DRENNUTI-257648 format. One record per residue (C-alpha): x, y, z negated. Coordinates in steps of 0.2 Angstrom, whole numbers, padded with zeros to 4 digits, always signed. Example, Ala and Ser with C-alpha at 12.3 -4.5 7.8 and 13.67 -1.06 7.14 Angstrom:
<recs>
+0062-0022-0039/+0068-0005-0036/
</recs>
This chain:
<recs>
+1829+0697-0328/+1826+0678-0326/+1838+0674-0340/+1828+0687-0351/+1811+0678-0347/+1818+0661-0351/+1825+0667-0367/+1809+0675-0372/+1799+0658-0367/+1811+0649-0379/+1810+0661-0394/+1792+0668-0393/+1780+0661-0406/+1767+0657-0393/+1778+0648-0380/+1793+0642-0390/+1784+0627-0399/+1777+0622-0382/+1795+0619-0375/+1800+0601-0378/+1816+0601-0369/+1828+0612-0359/+1843+0606-0348/+1857+0617-0341/+1865+0611-0325/+1882+0620-0323/+1887+0626-0306/+1899+0614-0297/+1912+0620-0284/+1913+0612-0266/+1924+0598-0260/+1930+0604-0244/+1939+0595-0229/+1947+0602-0213/+1937+0600-0197/+1941+0582-0189/+1953+0583-0175/+1941+0575-0163/+1928+0589-0165/+1926+0599-0149/+1935+0616-0151/+1920+0625-0144/+1909+0618-0159/+1923+0622-0171/+1923+0640-0164/+1904+0641-0166/+1905+0635-0184/+1918+0648-0188/+1908+0662-0180/+1894+0657-0193/+1907+0658-0207/+1910+0639-0209/+1929+0636-0209/+1929+0618-0217/+1916+0604-0219/+1910+0597-0236/+1917+0580-0239/+1900+0571-0236/+1899+0580-0219/+1916+0574-0214/+1913+0556-0220/+1897+0556-0209/+1907+0561-0194/+1919+0548-0197/+1906+0534-0198/+1896+0540-0184/+1911+0541-0173/+1915+0523-0176/+1897+0518-0170/+1889+0515-0187/+1870+0519-0191/+1871+0531-0206/+1860+0538-0219/+1866+0553-0229/+1858+0555-0246/+1863+0571-0255/+1853+0585-0265/+1843+0598-0257/+1853+0612-0249/+1869+0602-0248/+1871+0604-0229/+1864+0587-0223/+1859+0596-0207/+1877+0597-0200/+1879+0579-0203/+1868+0575-0188/+1869+0592-0178/+1888+0590-0176/+1888+0573-0168/+1873+0577-0157/+1880+0593-0150/+1897+0584-0147/+1888+0571-0138/+1879+0583-0127/+1895+0593-0123/+1906+0578-0119/+1892+0568-0109/+1881+0580-0099/+1869+0566-0095/+1867+0561-0114/+1850+0563-0123/+1846+0565-0141/+1830+0563-0150/+1826+0572-0167/+1811+0566-0178/+1804+0576-0192/+1789+0572-0203/+1781+0589-0199/+1780+0601-0184/+1786+0615-0196/+1802+0606-0199/+1805+0603-0181/+1803+0622-0177/+1814+0626-0192/+1828+0615-0185/+1827+0621-0168/+1830+0639-0174/+1845+0632-0184/+1852+0623-0168/+1850+0637-0157/+1859+0649-0169/+1874+0636-0169/+1873+0632-0151/+1871+0649-0143/+1889+0650-0137/+1889+0632-0131/+1885+0628-0112/+1870+0618-0106/+1861+0616-0122/+1843+0613-0117/+1834+0610-0134/+1815+0610-0135/+1802+0605-0148/+1788+0593-0141/+1773+0592-0152/+1754+0595-0152/+1757+0614-0151/+1768+0613-0135/+1757+0620-0120/+1753+0608-0106/+1763+0618-0093/+1778+0618-0104/+1778+0599-0107/+1783+0595-0089/+1798+0607-0091/+1803+0598-0107/+1802+0581-0100/+1812+0587-0084/+1825+0598-0093/+1828+0594-0111/+1844+0585-0117/+1839+0587-0135/+1820+0584-0140/+1813+0588-0157/+1797+0580-0161/+1787+0571-0175/+1782+0552-0177/+1764+0556-0172/+1769+0564-0155/+1782+0550-0152/+1768+0538-0155/+1754+0545-0145/+1763+0558-0133/+1780+0550-0128/+1780+0531-0129/+1764+0528-0120/+1771+0539-0106/+1788+0532-0106/+1789+0532-0087/+1789+0551-0087/+1803+0551-0100/+1814+0538-0090/+1829+0550-0091/+1828+0552-0109/+1826+0533-0113/+1840+0528-0100/+1853+0540-0109/+1847+0541-0127/+1863+0542-0138/+1856+0547-0155/+1840+0546-0164/+1840+0558-0179/+1827+0555-0193/+1827+0569-0206/+1818+0568-0223/+1819+0549-0223/+1812+0549-0241/+1795+0555-0234/+1792+0539-0224/+1785+0528-0238/+1769+0519-0240/+1757+0520-0226/+1766+0533-0216/+1783+0524-0218/+1775+0507-0213/+1768+0516-0197/+1785+0524-0193/+1794+0507-0194/+1782+0500-0181/+1784+0516-0170/+1803+0513-0171/+1800+0495-0166/+1791+0501-0150/+1804+0514-0147/+1819+0502-0148/+1809+0490-0136/+1807+0504-0123/+1826+0509-0125/+1830+0490-0122/+1819+0491-0106/+1829+0506-0100/+1846+0499-0105/+1850+0510-0119/+1855+0506-0137/+1854+0522-0147/+1863+0525-0164/+1852+0531-0179/+1858+0546-0190/+1846+0548-0205/+1845+0561-0219/+1836+0558-0236/+1833+0566-0253/+1839+0556-0267/+1829+0539-0269/+1834+0523-0277/+1835+0513-0261/+1840+0524-0246/+1850+0511-0236/+1837+0498-0239/+1823+0510-0233/+1833+0515-0218/+1836+0496-0214/+1817+0492-0216/+1813+0507-0205/+1826+0504-0191/+1829+0485-0192/+1848+0489-0192/+1862+0488-0205/+1865+0506-0211/+1880+0514-0220/+1875+0525-0235/+1884+0542-0239/+1878+0547-0257/+1893+0558-0263/+1890+0576-0260/+1904+0588-0258/+1892+0604-0258/+1893+0617-0272/+1878+0619-0283/+1872+0635-0292/+1868+0638-0311/+1851+0630-0315/+1840+0628-0330/+1826+0615-0331/+1812+0618-0344/+1799+0606-0350/+1783+0615-0356/+1769+0606-0365/+1753+0616-0366/+1748+0620-0384/+1735+0609-0393/+1719+0619-0395/+1709+0605-0403/+1720+0594-0414/+1706+0582-0419/+1702+0578-0401/+1720+0580-0395/+1714+0593-0382/+1727+0604-0375/+1725+0621-0366/+1722+0618-0347/+1738+0616-0338/+1733+0625-0323/+1730+0641-0334/+1747+0639-0342/+1756+0637-0325/+1746+0652-0319/+1752+0663-0334/+1770+0658-0331/+1769+0662-0312/+1761+0678-0315/+1774+0684-0328/+1788+0679-0315/+1780+0688-0300/+1776+0704-0310/+1795+0705-0313/+1797+0702-0294/+1806+0685-0296/+1803+0675-0280/+1793+0659-0286/+1785+0643-0279/+1772+0634-0289/+1768+0616-0285/+1751+0609-0288/+1746+0591-0287/+1731+0592-0276/+1723+0603-0264/+1709+0608-0276/+1722+0612-0290/+1732+0623-0277/+1717+0633-0273/+1712+0635-0291/+1729+0640-0296/+1731+0652-0282/+1715+0661-0287/+1721+0664-0305/+1738+0670-0299/+1731+0682-0286/+1720+0689-0299/+1735+0691-0311/+1746+0700-0299/+1734+0711-0289/+1740+0729-0290/+1728+0743-0293/+1721+0743-0275/+1717+0724-0278/+1730+0719-0266/+1737+0702-0270/+1746+0698-0253/+1763+0695-0261/+1756+0678-0266/+1750+0665-0253/+1743+0647-0253/+1751+0633-0243/+1743+0615-0241/+1738+0602-0228/+1721+0606-0220/+1726+0625-0216/+1727+0629-0198/+1745+0629-0191/+1744+0648-0188/+1741+0651-0206/+1755+0640-0212/+1768+0648-0200/+1763+0665-0206/+1766+0660-0224/+1783+0652-0220/+1788+0668-0210/+1782+0679-0225/+1793+0670-0237/+1808+0670-0226/+1806+0689-0222/+1803+0693-0241/+1785+0700-0238/+1778+0686-0248/+1786+0684-0265/+1776+0669-0272/+1768+0654-0265/+1756+0641-0272/+1758+0624-0263/+1754+0606-0263/+1769+0594-0260/+1768+0600-0241/+1783+0612-0246/+1793+0599-0255/+1801+0595-0238/+1815+0606-0231/+1806+0620-0222/+1816+0636-0223/+1806+0647-0234/+1821+0658-0239/+1827+0661-0256/+1817+0657-0271/+1823+0659-0289/+1810+0648-0299/+1800+0633-0296/+1785+0630-0307/+1779+0612-0307/+1760+0611-0312/+1759+0593-0317/+1771+0579-0314/+1772+0575-0295/+1771+0556-0297/+1789+0552-0294/+1806+0557-0301/+1812+0559-0283/+1798+0572-0280/+1801+0580-0296/+1819+0584-0291/+1815+0588-0273/+1802+0601-0280/+1814+0608-0293/+1827+0609-0279/+1816+0622-0269/+1822+0635-0281/+1840+0641-0281/+1844+0632-0264/+1858+0645-0262/+1870+0649-0275/+1866+0660-0291/+1855+0657-0306/+1838+0648-0304/+1825+0638-0315/+1813+0625-0314/+1798+0624-0326/+1788+0608-0328/+1771+0611-0335/+1763+0594-0341/+1745+0590-0339/+1736+0580-0353/+1738+0563-0342/+1748+0549-0351/+1761+0549-0337/+1764+0568-0339/+1764+0567-0358/+1776+0552-0358/+1788+0563-0347/+1787+0579-0357/+1790+0570-0374/+1803+0559-0367/+1816+0571-0359/+1830+0558-0359/+1819+0547-0348/+1814+0561-0337/+1832+0567-0335/+1841+0550-0336/+1830+0539-0325/+1836+0536-0307/+1824+0540-0294/+1811+0526-0289/+1811+0514-0274/+1803+0519-0258/+1792+0505-0252/+1785+0501-0235/+1776+0486-0228/+1778+0487-0209/+1770+0470-0208/+1754+0476-0216/+1741+0468-0203/+1730+0484-0203/+1746+0494-0197/+1755+0480-0187/+1740+0475-0175/+1737+0493-0170/+1755+0495-0165/+1755+0478-0156/+1741+0485-0145/+1751+0501-0142/+1766+0490-0137/+1757+0480-0125/+1750+0496-0117/+1767+0502-0115/+1775+0486-0108/+1768+0469-0107/+1774+0458-0122/+1785+0444-0115/+1798+0431-0120/+1810+0435-0134/+1829+0438-0131/+1833+0423-0143/+1823+0411-0132/+1807+0413-0142/+1790+0411-0133/+1785+0429-0137/+1797+0443-0142/+1797+0447-0161/+1791+0463-0168/+1804+0467-0181/+1807+0449-0189/+1789+0444-0186/+1782+0430-0176/+1766+0439-0169/+1758+0425-0159/+1743+0423-0170/+1740+0442-0169/+1741+0442-0150/+1729+0427-0149/+1717+0437-0160/+1718+0452-0149/+1715+0441-0133/+1699+0434-0142/+1694+0452-0144/+1697+0455-0126/+1710+0469-0127/+1725+0458-0121/+1726+0446-0106/+1738+0431-0107/+1745+0427-0090/+1760+0416-0088/+1773+0420-0102/+1767+0438-0104/+1753+0447-0113/+1746+0462-0104/+1735+0476-0110/+1717+0473-0103/+1706+0486-0111/+1701+0503-0103/+1705+0513-0119/+1721+0522-0123/+1726+0513-0140/+1738+0527-0147/+1724+0539-0146/+1713+0530-0159/+1727+0527-0172/+1733+0540-0184/+1750+0537-0193/+1745+0547-0208/+1730+0537-0214/+1722+0521-0210/+1707+0529-0202/+1709+0542-0188/+1694+0553-0189/+1696+0571-0196/+1683+0583-0200/+1683+0601-0193/+1677+0614-0206/+1668+0628-0196/+1663+0645-0204/+1646+0649-0196/+1646+0667-0203/+1663+0673-0196/+1663+0689-0186/+1675+0695-0172/+1682+0712-0170/+1665+0719-0163/+1656+0711-0178/+1647+0698-0167/+1644+0682-0176/+1654+0667-0170/+1658+0650-0176/+1677+0649-0182/+1687+0633-0187/+1695+0638-0203/+1702+0621-0209/+1703+0602-0206/+1700+0588-0218/+1705+0570-0216/+1692+0556-0217/+1698+0549-0234/+1696+0566-0243/+1680+0572-0234/+1667+0565-0244/+1675+0571-0260/+1678+0589-0254/+1666+0594-0241/+1649+0586-0247/+1634+0597-0245/+1634+0612-0258/+1652+0609-0262/+1663+0625-0264/+1677+0623-0251/+1692+0635-0255/+1704+0642-0241/+1718+0652-0249/+1706+0655-0264/+1692+0662-0253/+1676+0652-0257/+1665+0644-0244/+1649+0634-0247/+1646+0618-0237/+1629+0619-0228/+1629+0603-0218/+1641+0588-0216/+1640+0578-0200/+1648+0561-0203/+1638+0548-0193/+1647+0538-0180/+1637+0546-0165/+1641+0563-0172/+1656+0575-0170/+1664+0575-0188/+1660+0593-0194/+1657+0602-0210/+1647+0619-0207/+1651+0632-0221/+1648+0650-0225/+1657+0663-0235/+1650+0665-0253/+1653+0675-0268/+1654+0663-0283/+1664+0662-0299/+1665+0643-0299/+1672+0628-0289/+1666+0611-0288/+1673+0594-0292/+1665+0577-0285/+1659+0564-0296/+1661+0546-0289/+1654+0529-0293/+1664+0513-0289/+1665+0494-0290/+1678+0481-0286/+1675+0463-0281/+1687+0448-0278/+1688+0442-0260/+1703+0430-0261/+1716+0424-0274/+1734+0423-0267/+1745+0421-0283/+1742+0418-0302/+1752+0417-0318/+1746+0411-0334/+1750+0419-0351/+1744+0413-0368/+1734+0429-0369/+1728+0432-0351/+1728+0426-0333/+1736+0437-0321/+1731+0436-0303/+1735+0444-0286/+1725+0444-0270/+1713+0453-0259/+1698+0463-0266/+1684+0474-0259/+1683+0491-0266/+1667+0501-0264/+1665+0520-0268/+1651+0533-0267/+1651+0551-0271/+1635+0553-0281/+1636+0571-0288/+1647+0586-0293/+1652+0597-0307/+1653+0616-0306/+1668+0622-0315/+1670+0641-0319/+1686+0649-0312/+1698+0656-0326/+1690+0647-0341/+1688+0630-0332/+1672+0626-0342/+1659+0615-0335/+1644+0627-0329/+1632+0615-0320/+1631+0600-0309/+1622+0593-0293/+1617+0577-0284/+1624+0571-0268/+1617+0558-0255/+1631+0551-0245/+1635+0533-0238/+1645+0521-0248/+1663+0519-0242/+1670+0501-0242/+1689+0496-0241/+1697+0479-0241/+1714+0480-0250/+1726+0470-0262/+1726+0471-0281/+1733+0463-0296/+1721+0459-0310/+1722+0453-0328/+1708+0443-0336/+1709+0442-0355/+1706+0425-0363/+1691+0421-0374/+1703+0417-0388/+1713+0433-0387/+1696+0443-0387/+1690+0433-0402/+1707+0436-0411/+1705+0455-0409/+1688+0452-0418/+1679+0467-0413/+1661+0468-0406/+1658+0466-0388/+1655+0484-0386/+1671+0489-0395/+1681+0477-0385/+1674+0485-0369/+1679+0502-0375/+1696+0495-0380/+1698+0487-0362/+1693+0503-0354/+1706+0512-0364/+1720+0499-0359/+1714+0501-0340/+1716+0520-0341/+1733+0519-0349/+1740+0505-0337/+1734+0515-0322/+1742+0531-0328/+1759+0522-0332/+1759+0511-0316/+1768+0525-0305/+1783+0524-0317/+1786+0507-0309/+1782+0511-0291/+1787+0525-0280/+1770+0531-0278/+1757+0545-0283/+1744+0540-0296/+1732+0542-0282/+1740+0528-0272/+1734+0516-0286/+1716+0513-0291/+1710+0505-0307/+1694+0497-0313/+1687+0487-0327/+1675+0474-0321/+1674+0455-0321/+1679+0441-0309/+1663+0442-0298/+1666+0437-0280/+1663+0450-0266/+1646+0451-0259/+1637+0465-0249/+1627+0475-0261/+1626+0490-0273/+1640+0501-0279/+1644+0498-0297/+1647+0513-0308/+1657+0513-0324/+1641+0513-0334/+1633+0498-0324/+1649+0488-0325/+1649+0491-0344/+1630+0486-0344/+1635+0470-0334/+1649+0465-0346/+1638+0468-0361/+1624+0457-0355/+1634+0444-0346/+1632+0426-0352/+1651+0423-0350/+1661+0437-0356/+1677+0438-0345/+1682+0456-0343/+1695+0459-0330/+1707+0474-0327/+1710+0478-0309/+1725+0489-0302/+1723+0490-0284/+1732+0497-0269/+1722+0513-0263/+1727+0510-0245/+1716+0498-0234/+1725+0482-0232/+1738+0486-0245/+1756+0493-0243/+1765+0481-0256/+1760+0490-0272/+1749+0477-0279/+1762+0463-0276/+1775+0474-0286/+1762+0477-0300/+1760+0458-0301/+1779+0456-0303/+1781+0470-0316/+1764+0467-0326/+1773+0461-0342/+1784+0477-0342/+1769+0488-0339/+1760+0480-0354/+1775+0483-0365/+1777+0501-0359/+1758+0503-0363/+1761+0497-0381/+1776+0508-0383/+1766+0523-0377/+1752+0520-0390/+1764+0518-0404/+1772+0534-0400/+1756+0545-0398/+1752+0553-0414/+1733+0556-0411/+1722+0546-0423/+1708+0540-0411/+1714+0542-0393/+1718+0557-0383/+1721+0561-0364/+1739+0557-0367/+1737+0539-0372/+1720+0530-0369/+1709+0544-0364/+1699+0557-0373/+1691+0550-0389/+1674+0557-0383/+1675+0547-0367/+1682+0530-0374/+1675+0530-0392/+1683+0532-0409/+1688+0514-0411/+1695+0512-0393/+1713+0516-0398/+1714+0504-0412/+1706+0490-0401/+1717+0494-0387/+1732+0493-0398/+1727+0476-0405/+1724+0470-0387/+1741+0476-0380/+1749+0468-0395/+1742+0451-0390/+1745+0454-0371/+1763+0461-0372/+1768+0448-0385/
</recs>
């Protein structure tokens, strides 16, 4: 049936012209190797009982290197059996050394639960396997039993950071005997989260040294450009990389689908969410198990609403399709995972939350609604279909954004480009100082092993940070040691997932229990960074496509962070409108070019939600708007910026207004193309067209006021900012500063290749947003800047 649908997509007059490329990936046989002679016979018998008589070549290679004492990272495709690479040495160690302990780290609680089930199935015939998860869902009375009994603990970095390391004296047996630290889904630890994990591992190794153990790291990753380097940056150790997979692969078809142009003059395409929903509905009506990936929580809910409507049977039941995203309560997410495994749920619409390897059973098709921001994520999402043998397909539905349009119209780039680099910055002061506080709370910071006055944290001399913390009154310097001096518990106030730690609870004030008595019910959780743009008063907040209207938002420091909502019946959703400004704090580097001055340094970014649009479900047309009164949010971060010289501007020769429109067009284009050069999502990078005004307390600039300021300025010095969207920066701005000449050249190529006459969402932005002369002006500017 899947083959027939794909054939019809290719040949149908309505969809055939939208398909820009297809690639067929032929099945590949396995490369098998006999069990190693040193493998415990009891483990070999357990494997045979599960139908495994030989290892794949990469599993055997991992065993060999781990046996020799190397730290290892295994980098093979989805469903290639990476799990056995670490489960076999872990179980062997526990069988042969009854006192040994093993620690497994997963980025999510769901993955740890999943892996526990896998381990228990493998180890049920083995003696003395005491394996437990230890996370936020573990009941208090069970925690004592885990600490006392477990010889294999499965947890996540958050729990290690706040629930295990600060209480290391209760875990003394684990730390004294720790043999292996297993880190799965290594590629997930990039950006802020990865920078935090590197510091958590610094603290973990410090505690292991205190207890006299020196554990070996075994890591597994999806394909990225620099797995060994990322593993080294995270662990501080030299790591051996295994990248050659011996696992078989099934037959797979990859389809690139570009929604049809509905307005050729303005370059406007049919809404990509509507096109992705149509494809998913068609597949699900034919009972083909399907996963749809959306690029934001709002897009997930909008898509889910459309797909549910399309597949509802005559009774109106659309339960075969569920939603899955961050913010849902754990019970809801577990129910969706179980439904998929058991076959009760046939389709799921998800954010990248299901990109990681949670077992969700057998899916035949992955629909990617929008480019996920990185080649590595693209293949990870596509790999969620056809995880076992048999035919499968992945369909990439492009948005109108320049990055998506570049990918869908350059299939050789899409299929031929190696995955991006994963970047972490463990020495980011915003992250590092918090972990120094935690480290001092756990054990006083004392002299280093190499005779340093103070032990190093990674490779870093941290004396100046310790002195600052002493001035703050949280550390006390006595003799050669720095002791924790505050009454607070530092790990409690530090979230690994974002730079701020406050989450908002979303509470339904109109919920009723079984007796129809009204009672307030928590229905979701929203992180601080997303809150002002998603749960502002009068916003429609969607949970599995059910609409709730926000009545109140409590955000002040002295209040509990809560949004009160009530169920409503509406046919629209809301999308926030923000105003923004960027100002320079400090210049750290510069590079002069004949046409511009490039600089890199620290900036202040201020943002404010000022209103919202109401968008109709289904048609996605704008049906109204509203005002919002919320406080301004300020962030200090790093940026790369480019100030065009007066001579270059004069050479382009347009009026000041046309130059501003052209520069806005270039800003839009560079922002959307920047993720090609970084392993990041477009939301990890911000952009702004302003000037070189230094930072000062004051009003938020909107785009209109920035344009007005540039129009009326005595000295016209327009500046394009590309900034790191994480407080303190995670290394993206420094990288952008390095690759700026390549980025400008790529921008010029994209403009030349785009057939629209005056600008469209695929190059410089919609013509009705940037003006009819913006594309020509942008082309002239880029010609000078890229020259």
